[in-house]
SEFI-72065 format. One line per field, with one value per atom (N, C-alpha, C): x, y, z; residue number from 0; atom name. Coordinates in nm, 3 decimals. Each point is the difference from the previous one (the first is absolute). Layout:
N
X	c(X_...)
Y	c(Y_...)
Z	c(Z_...)
nr	c(NUM_...)
atom	c(CA_...)
This chain:
105
X	c(0.083_-0.083_0.087_0.125_0.087_0.022_0.031_0.022_-0.128_-0.111_-0.128_-0.028_0.027_-0.024_0.093_0.123_0.093_-0.052_-0.045_-0.057_-0.128_-0.079_-0.122_0.035_0.104_0.046_0.043_0.075_0.040_-0.125_-0.097_-0.126_-0.069_-0.002_-0.066_0.073_0.131_0.077_-0.025_0.008_-0.022_-0.145_-0.094_-0.139_-0.017_0.064_-0.010_0.056_0.113_0.058_-0.097_-0.064_-0.097_-0.115_-0.050_-0.109_0.044_0.120_0.052_0.014_0.053_0.014_-0.136_-0.098_-0.135_-0.058_0.022_-0.049_0.073_0.130_0.077_-0.053_-0.036_-0.058_-0.134_-0.080_-0.130_0.016_0.106_0.023_0.071_0.079_0.078_0.017_-0.093_-0.002_0.127_0.087_0.125_0.025_0.044_0.025_0.101_0.096_0.102_-0.062_-0.107_-0.065_-0.069_-0.056_-0.064_0.106_0.109_0.105_0.058_0.032_0.054_-0.103_-0.127_-0.106_-0.008_0.007_-0.004_0.119_0.116_0.120_-0.014_-0.041_-0.013_-0.117_-0.106_-0.110_0.046_0.084_0.054_0.090_0.084_0.087_-0.084_-0.109_-0.091_-0.055_-0.041_-0.055_0.104_0.121_0.107_0.026_0.009_0.026_-0.113_-0.126_-0.113_0.007_0.032_0.011_0.112_0.111_0.111_-0.041_-0.078_-0.049_-0.091_-0.085_-0.091_0.077_0.101_0.083_0.073_0.046_0.075_-0.087_-0.127_-0.087_-0.108_-0.040_-0.097_-0.136_-0.046_-0.135_-0.062_-0.083_-0.063_-0.089_-0.068_-0.090_0.078_0.116_0.079_0.073_0.075_0.074_-0.096_-0.109_-0.099_-0.064_-0.029_-0.060_0.098_0.124_0.100_0.017_0.003_0.016_-0.119_-0.121_-0.119_-0.003_0.032_0.001_0.110_0.118_0.110_-0.034_-0.065_-0.038_-0.091_-0.102_-0.094_0.071_0.081_0.072_0.095_0.076_0.093_-0.071_-0.109_-0.074_-0.050_-0.057_-0.049_0.117_0.108_0.117_0.058_0.013_0.053_-0.093_-0.129_-0.097_0.004_0.006_-0.004_0.133_0.110_0.131_0.058_0.000_0.066_-0.087_-0.130_-0.087_-0.101_0.011_-0.083_-0.150_-0.039_-0.141_-0.068_-0.117_-0.067_-0.051_-0.005_-0.051_-0.109_-0.122_-0.114_-0.017_-0.081_-0.029_-0.068_-0.085_-0.067_0.102_0.098_0.102_0.087_0.032_0.078_-0.079_-0.128_-0.085_-0.006_-0.013_-0.001_0.130_0.111_0.131_0.009_-0.039_0.006_-0.091_-0.122_-0.093_0.048_0.061_0.050_0.116_0.086_0.109_-0.055_-0.100_-0.064_-0.063_-0.068_-0.061_0.100_0.113_0.103_0.055_0.022_0.050_-0.102_-0.126_-0.103_-0.017_0.016_-0.015_0.116_0.111_0.117_0.010_-0.090_0.008_-0.111)
Y	c(-0.121_0.121_0.126_-0.011_0.117_0.067_-0.079_0.055_0.063_-0.065_0.053_0.135_0.011_0.127_0.110_-0.037_0.099_0.051_-0.091_0.042_0.080_-0.037_0.075_0.141_0.015_0.133_0.083_-0.061_0.070_0.042_-0.089_0.031_0.120_0.002_0.111_0.133_-0.004_0.123_0.053_-0.088_0.046_0.045_-0.067_0.042_0.140_0.023_0.131_0.110_-0.026_0.099_0.027_-0.103_0.017_0.091_-0.021_0.085_0.144_0.019_0.136_0.069_-0.071_0.057_0.032_-0.085_0.026_0.126_0.017_0.120_0.124_-0.015_0.112_0.037_-0.101_0.025_0.072_-0.039_0.064_0.148_0.033_0.140_0.078_-0.068_0.066_-0.098_0.003_-0.096_0.012_-0.098_-0.003_-0.144_-0.014_-0.131_-0.080_0.069_-0.073_-0.080_0.052_-0.074_-0.126_0.008_-0.118_-0.106_0.042_-0.095_-0.068_0.078_-0.058_-0.089_0.038_-0.083_-0.136_0.000_-0.125_-0.088_0.059_-0.076_-0.064_0.080_-0.054_-0.099_0.020_-0.096_-0.134_0.004_-0.124_-0.070_0.077_-0.058_-0.059_0.067_-0.051_-0.137_-0.011_-0.127_-0.111_0.030_-0.100_-0.045_0.095_-0.035_-0.083_0.033_-0.080_-0.142_-0.013_-0.133_-0.080_0.066_-0.068_-0.042_0.083_-0.038_-0.121_0.001_-0.113_-0.127_0.015_-0.114_-0.056_0.089_-0.045_-0.072_0.040_-0.062_-0.088_0.027_-0.080_-0.015_0.108_0.002_0.136_0.004_0.126_0.053_-0.087_0.047_0.071_-0.049_0.064_0.123_-0.014_0.113_0.111_-0.039_0.099_0.073_-0.071_0.063_0.096_-0.042_0.090_0.124_-0.021_0.113_0.096_-0.054_0.086_0.083_-0.060_0.075_0.105_-0.039_0.097_0.113_-0.032_0.099_0.107_-0.043_0.094_0.083_-0.064_0.069_0.104_-0.037_0.095_0.115_-0.029_0.106_0.103_-0.047_0.091_0.075_-0.072_0.064_0.109_-0.026_0.100_0.121_-0.025_0.110_0.089_-0.063_0.076_0.068_-0.074_0.053_0.095_-0.041_0.083_0.114_-0.028_0.098_0.063_-0.034_0.059_-0.008_-0.110_-0.021_-0.044_0.054_-0.035_-0.144_-0.058_-0.136_0.006_-0.031_0.008_-0.130_0.005_-0.120_-0.105_0.042_-0.093_-0.070_0.073_-0.060_-0.098_0.035_-0.092_-0.128_0.014_-0.118_-0.083_0.064_-0.070_-0.075_0.063_-0.063_-0.126_0.011_-0.114_-0.112_0.035_-0.102_-0.065_0.079_-0.058_-0.096_0.034_-0.090_-0.131_0.012_-0.120_-0.082_0.068_-0.069_-0.073_0.065_-0.064_-0.123_0.013_-0.114_-0.114_0.033_-0.103_-0.072_0.075_-0.059_-0.093_0.015_-0.082_-0.128_-0.016_-0.122_-0.098)
Z	c(0.000_0.000_0.000_0.046_0.008_-0.134_-0.101_-0.135_-0.053_0.024_-0.047_0.066_0.129_0.070_-0.052_-0.033_-0.057_-0.133_-0.086_-0.128_0.019_0.100_0.029_0.045_0.077_0.042_-0.120_-0.091_-0.123_-0.078_-0.007_-0.069_0.064_0.133_0.070_-0.021_0.000_-0.022_-0.141_-0.099_-0.137_-0.022_0.068_-0.007_0.060_0.114_0.066_-0.089_-0.064_-0.091_-0.115_-0.051_-0.108_0.044_0.121_0.049_0.019_0.052_0.018_-0.135_-0.098_-0.134_-0.062_0.023_-0.052_0.063_0.129_0.069_-0.053_-0.026_-0.056_-0.138_-0.078_-0.131_0.012_0.098_0.019_0.032_0.072_0.037_-0.110_-0.082_-0.103_-0.117_-0.094_-0.110_-0.083_0.017_-0.074_-0.046_-0.123_-0.058_0.082_0.063_0.076_0.115_0.061_0.109_-0.053_-0.118_-0.060_-0.032_-0.060_-0.038_0.125_0.102_0.124_0.069_-0.006_0.060_-0.068_-0.132_-0.075_0.036_0.011_0.036_0.138_0.099_0.135_0.013_-0.078_0.001_-0.057_-0.102_-0.056_0.101_0.070_0.103_0.113_0.034_0.102_-0.041_-0.125_-0.049_0.004_-0.040_0.003_0.143_0.092_0.140_0.058_-0.034_0.050_-0.055_-0.127_-0.059_0.066_0.029_0.068_0.142_0.068_0.134_-0.010_-0.100_-0.021_-0.036_-0.082_-0.037_0.122_0.089_0.117_0.102_0.012_0.101_-0.059_-0.123_-0.075_0.069_0.060_0.058_-0.028_-0.102_-0.038_0.112_0.073_0.105_0.111_0.034_0.107_-0.051_-0.110_-0.055_-0.045_-0.065_-0.043_0.116_0.106_0.119_0.065_0.017_0.057_-0.087_-0.132_-0.091_0.009_0.004_0.007_0.127_0.112_0.125_-0.001_-0.050_-0.007_-0.097_-0.112_-0.100_0.061_0.070_0.061_0.108_0.081_0.107_-0.058_-0.102_-0.060_-0.069_-0.068_-0.068_0.102_0.108_0.103_0.064_0.028_0.060_-0.087_-0.129_-0.093_-0.005_-0.011_-0.009_0.124_0.117_0.125_0.030_-0.011_0.040_-0.103_-0.127_-0.102_-0.051_-0.012_-0.064_0.096_0.126_0.106_-0.031_-0.062_-0.027_0.130_0.029_0.126_-0.001_0.117_0.016_0.106_-0.041_0.091_0.077_0.104_0.079_-0.088_-0.091_-0.091_-0.090_-0.048_-0.086_0.080_0.123_0.085_0.024_0.030_0.021_-0.128_-0.115_-0.127_-0.026_0.036_-0.015_0.086_0.124_0.092_-0.050_-0.039_-0.049_-0.130_-0.087_-0.126_0.027_0.095_0.035_0.058_0.084_0.057_-0.114_-0.092_-0.113_-0.086_-0.029_-0.081_0.073_0.129_0.078_0.002_0.020_0.006_-0.136_-0.106_-0.133_-0.034_0.070_-0.034_0.082_0.099_0.081_-0.035)
nr	c(0_0_0_1_1_1_2_2_2_3_3_3_4_4_4_5_5_5_6_6_6_7_7_7_8_8_8_9_9_9_10_10_10_11_11_11_12_12_12_13_13_13_14_14_14_15_15_15_16_16_16_17_17_17_18_18_18_19_19_19_20_20_20_21_21_21_22_22_22_23_23_23_24_24_24_25_25_25_26_26_26_27_27_27_28_28_28_29_29_29_30_30_30_31_31_31_32_32_32_33_33_33_34_34_34_35_35_35_36_36_36_37_37_37_38_38_38_39_39_39_40_40_40_41_41_41_42_42_42_43_43_43_44_44_44_45_45_45_46_46_46_47_47_47_48_48_48_49_49_49_50_50_50_51_51_51_52_52_52_53_53_53_54_54_54_55_55_55_56_56_56_57_57_57_58_58_58_59_59_59_60_60_60_61_61_61_62_62_62_63_63_63_64_64_64_65_65_65_66_66_66_67_67_67_68_68_68_69_69_69_70_70_70_71_71_71_72_72_72_73_73_73_74_74_74_75_75_75_76_76_76_77_77_77_78_78_78_79_79_79_80_80_80_81_81_81_82_82_82_83_83_83_84_84_84_85_85_85_86_86_86_87_87_87_88_88_88_89_89_89_90_90_90_91_91_91_92_92_92_93_93_93_94_94_94_95_95_95_96_96_96_97_97_97_98_98_98_99_99_99_100_100_100_101_101_101_102_102_102_103_103_103_104_104_104)
atom	c(N_CA_C_N_CA_C_N_CA_C_N_CA_C_N_CA_C_N_CA_C_N_CA_C_N_CA_C_N_CA_C_N_CA_C_N_CA_C_N_CA_C_N_CA_C_N_CA_C_N_CA_C_N_CA_C_N_CA_C_N_CA_C_N_CA_C_N_CA_C_N_CA_C_N_CA_C_N_CA_C_N_CA_C_N_CA_C_N_CA_C_N_CA_C_N_CA_C_N_CA_C_N_CA_C_N_CA_C_N_CA_C_N_CA_C_N_CA_C_N_CA_C_N_CA_C_N_CA_C_N_CA_C_N_CA_C_N_CA_C_N_CA_C_N_CA_C_N_CA_C_N_CA_C_N_CA_C_N_CA_C_N_CA_C_N_CA_C_N_CA_C_N_CA_C_N_CA_C_N_CA_C_N_CA_C_N_CA_C_N_CA_C_N_CA_C_N_CA_C_N_CA_C_N_CA_C_N_CA_C_N_CA_C_N_CA_C_N_CA_C_N_CA_C_N_CA_C_N_CA_C_N_CA_C_N_CA_C_N_CA_C_N_CA_C_N_CA_C_N_CA_C_N_CA_C_N_CA_C_N_CA_C_N_CA_C_N_CA_C_N_CA_C_N_CA_C_N_CA_C_N_CA_C_N_CA_C_N_CA_C_N_CA_C_N_CA_C_N_CA_C_N_CA_C_N_CA_C_N_CA_C_N_CA_C_N_CA_C_N_CA_C_N_CA_C_N_CA_C_N_CA_C_N_CA_C_N_CA_C_N_CA_C_N_CA_C_N_CA_C_N_CA_C_N_CA_C_N_CA_C_N_CA_C_N_CA_C)
């Protein structure tokens, strides 16, 4: 599982960079943000596939990825872009994580 988690971490980092670049594009439409986003999205896909290859369980790797994806998206929005997070959104986040976990067992 160690190698799979390392690849999953790489996937999460490249995914986070892709989201940041997408947000930068939304604020300042520039072709360079699209090109870099495509590159990092491709790297994200490769890293996810390598994680899946290392552990060979889509239900576990996919579940970890989904929870990390939602957590990172919210973290980036709140920390980097100071987007507000309401109590309803926090409750939705917690419930969605529970739902993803329940669907994987």
